[in-house]
N, C-alpha and C positions, 0 to 999 in steps of 0.2 A: 641738193636743193630742197628736197622734201623735208629733210631733217631741219634745215634752216627755217623754213616756213613754219613748221610746228613749234620751233623754239620761239620764234617771234610771236606766234599766237599765244603761247603759254605765258610769255612775258607780259603781253598786253592784258591778259586776264588777271595775272598776278597784280599788276599795277592798279587795275580797276578796283579789285577787292581791297588791296592795301590802302588805296586812297580813301575808299569808303570807310574802312575800319579806323583810319587815323583821323577822322573828323573830330575836332576838339570841341568841348562844350564846357561852359562855366555856369555856375548856379548862383544867382543873386538871392539875397534874403527875401523870402516872400512876405506878404502882408498877412497878419494874424489878428483875428477879431473874435473875442468872446471865449477863447480857449486859454488853458494854462500853459501850453507849450509855447516856446519862444520862437521868433523867426529864425534865429541862428540854428536852433535844433531842427527845425523843419528843413533848412537848407542842407544840414548834414544828412538827414534821412534821404533827401532827393539825390545827393551825391552818391550815397551808399547804394540806393536802388538802381541808379544809372550805371554804376560800376558793375553790379551784379548782372545787369542785362547785357553788357559787353559790346554795345554797338558804337560807343563813342569813347574817346580819350577824355577823361573827366579831370578837370583842374581840381586839386584838393584845397583844403581850407588854408594852407600856408600860401599857396599861389594867390588866393583871394585876399589874404591879409596884406600882402605887398601892395595891392591896389588900394586897399582901405587906408593904409598908412600914408599913401601919396595924396589921396582925396577921400576924406571921410564921408562925403555926400553919397558915395556909392554903397555905404554900409546899410543905410536905412532908406526905405521907400524909393528905391530905384526900380520902379515898376512900369514906367511908360516905355513905349517902343524906342523913343529917342534916347532915353537914358541908357537902356539896355544895349543899344547899338554902340554908344560911346564907351560903355563899360566893356563890351566885347572887344572893341578896338584896343583899349588899354591893355586888355588881357591877351590880345592876339588869338582870340577864340573864333571858331567858325560859327558857333551857335551860343546863345544865352537862354537859360531856362529860369523862370520864376513863376509866381502865381499868387494865390490867396487861399488861406485856410480860415473858414468862417463858421461860427456857431450861429445858426438861424433857427429860432424857435427850438424845436427838439431834434434838429438834424445838423450834421456837419457837412458843409459844402466845400469841396476842394476843386479849385480851378487852376489849370496849368497852361502856360503858353511858351512856345519855343520860338525864339527870334533868329532869323538868318542874318548874321551880322553884316555880311558883304552886301546883300540885297536890301537890307533894312526893312524886311517884311516879316510877317508872322509865318513861320514855317509849319508849325503844327500847334493844335490846342485841344484841350479836353476839359470836361466838367463832369463831376459826379456827385450825387447826394448820398450820404451815408447815415445810418442810425447813430445816435449820440453815444459813441463808445470811444472816448478820447484815447484810451489805452491802446486802441488798435490803429492809431494814426499811421504807423509804418506800413501795415498791411493795406490800408486805404490808399496810401501813396503808391504802393506797388501796383494796385489795380488801375489807378488813373494813368500812371506812366505807361503801363503795358497797353492799355486801350489807345492812348495817344500815339504810340509807336507801332500799332497794328500787331501786337504780340498777343497770342491767346492767353486768356485769364482763366484760372481755376474757377469753374462755375460754382462749386460749393462755397468757396471763399467769398466770391462776389455776392452770392445770395445771402450769406450770413451777415454781411456788412451793409448791404444796401438799405436805403430808407424806402419802405413800402408805404406809399401814400394811400393804399386801398384797405390796409388792415389797421384799424385804429382800436386800441384797447386801453385808452387812457381814462382815468377817473373823470366822472361828471360830464362826459360827452352827451349832449342832448338830454340832460337829466330832467326827468319829470317825477317829482316826489309825490307818493301817494300817502304820506303821513297825514293822519287825521282821525276823527272819531269813527267808531264802528258800532252798529247795532245789528242784532240778529236774533235767531231762535234756534234752540237745539233740542233734539229728542234723545232722551236717555235710553240706553240699551243694556241688556245683560244685567250684571250685578247693580249697575246704576238704576235700572228700571225697578228692581226689587227694593233698593234703598229708598227710592222716591216714594213708593207705595207703602212701605212698612209704617206701621203706627208709630207715632212719636214716643209712646210709652215703651216701645221696644227699640228705641234708638234710631228710628227712621225719620225721613223728612215729612212724610204724610202729605205729599203734594202731588199734583198732576205731573206725570213724567215728561213734561216739556217745559223748558225754562227760557225766559228772555235773557239776552246778553247785551251788555253795553260796555264799551271800552274805548281804548285809544291805541292806534298803531303808529310807531315810529319806524322809519326805514332809512337805511344808508346804502347808497350805491357804491360798490367797490370795483365793478367793471362795467363799462358802458360802450356800446357801439350804436350805429344808426338803427339796428334792428334787434339788439339784444342787450339786456341788462342783468347783472347779477347783484342781488340785494341781500342785506342783512336786515331782518325784520324783528321788531320787538313789540309784542301785543300784550297789553294789560287788560284784563277782562273781569267783569263782575256779573255773576249769573243769579237768577232766582229772586230778584228784588220784588217782582210783582206778586210773589207768593210768600213774602216775608222772610226770605232766606238771603244770606250774604255769602256767596261762594266765589272767592277770588282765584285768579290764575294768571300766570305769566308764561308766555310762549316766546321762544327764541328760534326763529326760522331762517333757513337759507332759501331764498326765492330766486326764480328765473322768470324774466318777462320777455316776451317775444313779439316782434313785428309791430306794425303800426296799429293793429287791432288791440294790442295790450293784453294778449293771453298770458296767463301766469300760472306757475306751479311752485309750491313751497312745501317745505317739510322741516321738522326739527322737534326738539324736546319741549315739554311744557312742565310747569311746576305749580303746585297748589298746596294749600293747607287743608288737611282733612282730619277728622276724628275717627279713631278706630278702637276696637276692643278685641279681646280674645274670646272666642265662643264657637258655637256650632248651630247648624240648622236641624231642627227636629223633623226629618223627612217622614219618619214613622212608616205606617203601612196603609192598607186600604181603609182601615177603620179610623185613621187619624194619627196624630203624633203620639209618641210614647210618653212624653212628659207634658206637652202642651198641645196647642193647635198644630195641625199638619203644616210643615214648612215654616214654623215659627222660629225666629232667631232667639237663641238663648245665650246670652253672654256668660262668661265664666263667673262674673259677679252675681248675675241673676241665679246661676246654678247654686252657688254657695248660700246666698240669702234665702232663696225661695224653695229650693229642693233639698239641700243638705241640712240646713238649720231648721227649716219648718216641716219638711216632710220625711226626714230621716234617711234620705239616700246617702250612699257613701260618696267620698270625694271623687271617685273614678267610675261610678256606676254607669255613666253614659257610654263608657267604652264597651260595655256588654252588648250594645247594639251597633257597634262598629263606628261610633262617632269619634272624630278627632278634633281637637281644638285648632282653630285657624284664626287668622286676622281678618276682620270684616269692618266695613264702615259702620260707625255707631256714633251718633251725636252725643252720647253720654261718655264716650271714651276720651283718650288722650289725644292732644293735637300733635300731628307730625307732618313733615314735608313729604308729599307724594309726587311721583313723576308720571308723565304720560308721553305719548308720541303723537304729534299732530301732522296731518297731511291736508293740503288745501289746493283747490284748483279753481280758477276763475278768469274773469276778464274785466278790464277797465273800460267803461263807456265814457265817451267825451262829448261834451256839448260846449263848444267854445273853450273858455278857460276852466270850466267845471269838469272835474274828474269824478266818476262814480264807479269805484271798484266793487264788484259783486263776486263773492266766493262761496263755494260749497266746501265743507270740511268734515273731517272725522278725527276725533280725539280719542285715542285708544289707551285703555288701562287694563290691568289684569282683570279678566272676567267681564269686561263691558266697555262702554265708551259713550261718547256724545256725537251724534251726527246732526248737521244743521247747515244753515246759510246765514251769511252776514253781508251787510251793505255799508259802505262808507261814502264819504264825499270830501273833497278838498278843492281849492282853487289854485291853479297854476299861476304863480306870480311872474316867473321868468324861467327860461331855459338857460342853463350854464354850459358854456363851451369848454373845450379842453383846458384844464388847469385854470379855469376861471377867466380865460381870455375872451 
């Protein structure tokens, strides 16, 4: 008797699980909007993923084709509950599955619903938003199906595919351009200071070692969020006009702007045209220079014309005092392209639509540089949202 009861219990359990596992399901072509993938391909993916899950007996595409041949209206846009119930009855399925695959703005939205054919009700449903990666449609379908059926989903996979509405790194989000004119002042340091003070007869500028600056900045935002912007900045600048000099420069900077206060840090190379010559500085001793005044710059051209040809020195006599020829700034020399490295830090002050960027900077070159401050202004005409929408 005990064995008989155990056999009956085992048979009941077996029938229960067998019945559950034998539930049949058909897949109707889903609706697809804005994507390249076709509804029939989406239906194939759904059937494939359902088969891999193994909870249902899935009707294949040939079973579906028999119904389509009898009534072609089931092939396309059989999406309503009523149509799916009729379709399921034609197929003799327990459940019918369909949904929609939509490209909305920059995200893919997959919505699925499972209809209980006998009861005519929605048995299960699920919706999920994904980042716009159409090549990953099958993995997206896997995630939505498993979530709908209460099956655990690989977290790393779900995180890689999900649409994160909090992290926005699209171009031109909340863009505020600070392109506009710049004016400022710079103080010359190191070799620049000496060059500014050197007499014009010795190739110097013979000016006060502080110069005005006037220019124009263009900037392009390549990454933008609510509180951060990454910028490419192009600054053309002319210095020294108030002292009769024309000193042009072009700087190409990578800038970062933070927060609502508009704090900014930028750095990058600069280029300018300068005149240089080969020569040496006559540092001499406590009594003065060996050939001229103490610390006087003597270009090689000066050496040949003034000291070799006129005073009888040899071509290399300067080497007796340990001098070596070097390249130095000289307004009498040849024009060449010179490089520098620029760093700037500042903040943009706002008054309504008026932006006033204020920056302190240091432009470094071999032996010296220019430290200063500049101020600009521009008017914000509009703020551009993601992709100009």
